[in-house]
N, C-alpha and C positions, 0 to 999 in steps of 0.2 A: 407466308413470312419467312424472309432469311435473317433478318436482324432485329434486335431490340435493345435500347440502350438500357446502361448501366450507370445510374448518376454520380454515385460517390462510393467512397471506399466503405462506407458502413453498409451500404447494400450488397457489397460483394463479400464484404465477411461473412455477414447474416446469413446468404445463400452458400457460401464456402465455396464460390465460383473458382474453377481451374479450368486450363486449357485441355480439352477433350471431354470434358461434363457432357453429360446429355441432359437437357431441359425443356419443359413444358412453358409455352408463350401463348400469352393471349392477347387480343386487343383489347386495352380498357377505353371504356367510352367506344368500342364500337372502331375506334381508329388509332389509338397508340399503342404499339407492341410492348408489351411487359411481360417478364418471367415470373411465371406462378409459380415454379418448384424447380429445385435443381435436383434431378435423378439420381446423380453419383456423388454429388460432394467432394471432390478431390480436395478443393482449397488449395491447389497446387499454384497459384498466380502469386510472384514476387512483386512487390512495389517499386515501380521504377525509381531509382535513385538521380537519372538525369531524365530531362524531357526528351521524346523521341523527337521531336521536331527540332528544336533547337539546340539539344545539348546541356540546358541548362540545369541549374540544381533543381531538385523538386524538395515540397513542403509539405507536410500534412498538417491540414489545420483543423480543430475541432470547434465547429459554429451550430450551436440550438442540438447542441448531442448527436451532431453528423461529422464523420468524419470525410475530410474532401480533399483532397490532392491538388496541388495548385504547382505551376511552372515559376520560379521565382525571377525568371528574367524579364523586366517588362518590354523589353523589344523582342520577344518571342514573336514569330512572325505568324502562329495559331491565334495570338492575341489579337492580332491587327488585321483582322478579316476586313472590319468596317472601315479601315483606310484603303485597303485593296478595294474595295465595293465602290467606295468616292472616287477612286481614281480612275475606275472604267465606265463610271455613270455617265449618262448622256450628255450631261454639262460639263464635264470633264474631258475625258480621251474618248469619250462613245464609243466602248468596246462590247457588242454584243454578242451573248453567249457564255458571260462570265457569272453566273449568279452567285450570291455568297456560298450556296453550298455545292457549287463546282469551284469556287476559290480554294474552300475548305480543303477539297479532296486534295487539289494541286498544291496547296502548302504542305499537306500530311505527306503527300508523295513526294515532296522536295524539289517540285518543278520551280517552285518561286519562292523567293526569297526577299526580294525587293522589286519595286515597279519595274524596275528595268527587264527583269527576265521574263516578264510578259510578252514581250517581243522577240523573245527568243525560247518559246514552246514547241517551236519547230522539231529541236533536240530531242523532244520526248514523244513523237508524233507516234510510234506504234504503241507506245506505253498507254497514251490519250486514247486512241482509238479501243484499246481493249479494256476502259473503263467502264463500269456499268453506266448506262443511258448514255455512252458515246458509242461512235461509228465513222466511218469513213465521211458520211456526209456532216453531220456535226465537226467532225474535224476542221475539217474544208472550209465550214461557213466561218468557224470562229479564227483560222487561219485568216482567212481574206477580210475578216472585222479588222484583225488586227492591222494589216497591212493598210487598211483604209485609215485606221486610226492614227498613221505616221505624217499624214499632212492634218496638221493643227494650227491654232493661233496661241500664240505667248500667253493669253490670259489664262487659256482653257489649260494650259501646260502647268501656270502657277495655281490655278485652283485645285489643279488634281492632286496638288503636293499634300493638301489637307491641313495648310497652317491654320492655327486657332484663329477664330473670327473674321478670315477672309474668304468670302464666296466669291462667286463667278463676277457680280457686280464692283466688287472693291478690287479685284484683280485686274479685272478692267482700267479701272482709273488707275490703278498702280501703275500698271505697263505703259498707258498712256502717259503720264508724268514722266516716266524714263524712258521716254522717247521710242518705246517697243524695242528696245534693244537686249537681248539675251543677257548678255556681256554685262549688264548694267544692274540685273535684276538680284543675285547675291551679295552684292556690295552697297545698298543702297542704305542710308544710316537712318537712324529715328528722327533727326533733324528736318532731311528733307521729304521723309514721308509724312511727318506731322504737317509739315505744310501743305500737302495736298487735301484739297476739300472734299470733305466726305469721309476721310481717313481716320486721324486723332491720334492720341497718345497711345490707347490701348492697342488697337491694328498694328502702330507701328512698332509697340515694343515687342508683340507677338512675331511677327514678320521678321526682326532683326534678332530675335531670340532664335529662331528657327535656323535661320543661316548663319547664326555666329556656331553653329554645331557642323565640324568638318565632315561629318558623315552625309548631312544634310545636303552640303555644297556639293560633295562628290557624287551624289544621287543625282542632283541637278544636271551635273555634268555629263553625267552618263546618259541621262534621259535626252540631253539636247542631241547627243550623238544617234538616237533612235530616231528622232522625228524630223519632220520639216517644216519649218515656220517661213512664210511668204512674207517679204518684207511689205510693210503697210506703207501706202501713199497717206501724207499727212495731207488732210482734207481742209480748205479755207475755214470751213464752218465747223471743227474739231471740238473748238471751244464754246461752240454755242449756246450751249444751257450749264456751261460751268456752274457751281454753286446751286443750282435749280434744283427742287425736288418736288417731283410727279407723283400723282396718285391716277391708276387707270381703272375706270369702273365701266360696266354696261359692254354691250356688243361693239364689234367694228366691223366697217364697211370698207375702207380702203385697203386693209391689211385681212393677212390670212387670220392673225388672231393676236392678241393683246399682247404676246410674245414679242412679236413684232415690232410693234409700238414700243415696247420695253427696251429692245436691242439698238433701236432707233435712237431713242433719248441717251443711252448710256454712250454712244457711239459719237455722240455728241457733247461728252462731257458731262453729262446731267444724271440724276439717279431717281429710282422709281421706288416706292415705298408701298405698303399695303394700307394703310392707313391715313385718313387726314389730320394734320396735326397744324399748331401755329408754325412750324416750319415747312409747311407745305406750299410750294409757289404756285403750283396749278393742279386743280382736277380735270381729267380730260373724261368725258362723259355726252356721249350723244344725245341723250335724253336731257338735256341743259335743265327744263322745268322741270324735271322728276321730282318727287317728294321721297327720294330716297335717303337713308340715313347718312350715307357721304355728302350729297348735296346739301342736307340741310346743317351738317358738319361745316363745310366749306364757306356757307353764306353766313353761318355765326362767326367764323373767322376772318371774314372777309377775305377769302379765298377765289381767285376768278376761276370760275367753270368754263372749261373750253369745249367745243364741239370737235369731232374730228377733222371738219374744215377748219375751224379754228385755227388747231394745233398743225394743220399741213401749212397755213398760211406763216406760222411762224418758222419755217422752214426757207421762206423767200426773203431774205435781209432786208429788203426796202420796202415790204409791205406790213403798214402797222395792224395790230391784231384787234379785233373789236372784242371784248368780251360781256358775256351777259351776266 
C-alpha cells in the first residue's frame, strides 16, 4: 500500500501526524487502507487557512465530537466533482476516460477549473502522462475522446451545464422550441419557457435563474467556442407528437433498443416517461395482450396500447392507427 486516507482533523490530532512521520498501515476489512499507528508522532502539520484547490477560506467545524476541515467557498471546484462528472457523461458531452476519480485528480492538480478547461488538457500533457494510472496510451485515448466530443448537439450542451431539473429530454424540448439557435439559449424568458409543453414554471425558473448569473452566461459562451454544433434541419413532422406522453415497455424488434424509440419520439416533440398515469397518451408494448402491470394500468385508465407496428404507422401522416 502506498497511501491511506485521513478523514478529519480529529484523526490527525489523535495520531499526532506530521510531515515525514513513519506510520504503520493495515487494510480494514481486508480492503480499506487505514493508519494503525504513528511511530514518530511529530504533530508538525499546520491546518491550512485557505483551500489548496480554490484559495477560499477554510473553517473547522465540530460535528458529533469530530473536528472536520471545510472550504467555505461554495464554488470550489473540489466540491463540483459531480457536476464535472455529469458534463462528461454519455448523455452530455460523452467524454470517455474522465471518471470521478480522474476528475478529482485533475481538479486538485489545477488542470481543471471550469468545464471549458477540459478541452485544453493538452496544456498538461506531460504532467498527465506522469500521473499514477496514466501513461502515453491513456493520455492519447483521452485526447481523442475530447476531440470527438467537440462535435455535439445543442441539447447535449445545454444538458451538460447541469441546470437544476433539466434532463436531456427537457433540453431537447427547450432547444427545439428556441429553433435550435445557440444564440437564443441564454436569453429565453420564463414566459416563453413556461409556454413550452412539458416544461412548466419550476423548470422555467431554474433555467432563467441559471442564465441570470453572468458567470454562467460567460461559461456558455466559452463552451460554444470549443464545440461544433451542426445546423439542424426542421422536419415537417417535428411537432408530430407535441404534447403527447409515451411509455415504452418490453422488447423491441425494429429498433436496436428502447432508447432509440425514445429519441425518435422526442425528436418529434413527444415525451417518454417511466410509468403509466392519467397523463399518458400511449403505451408502446409489442405484447399488447400481456398481463403486465403497465398493460393493466393502461387498460384501467383507458390508455391505448400500441404494438411497435402500430407506433410505426403513426409516423405515416395519412395512415390511421388501430389500437387494441
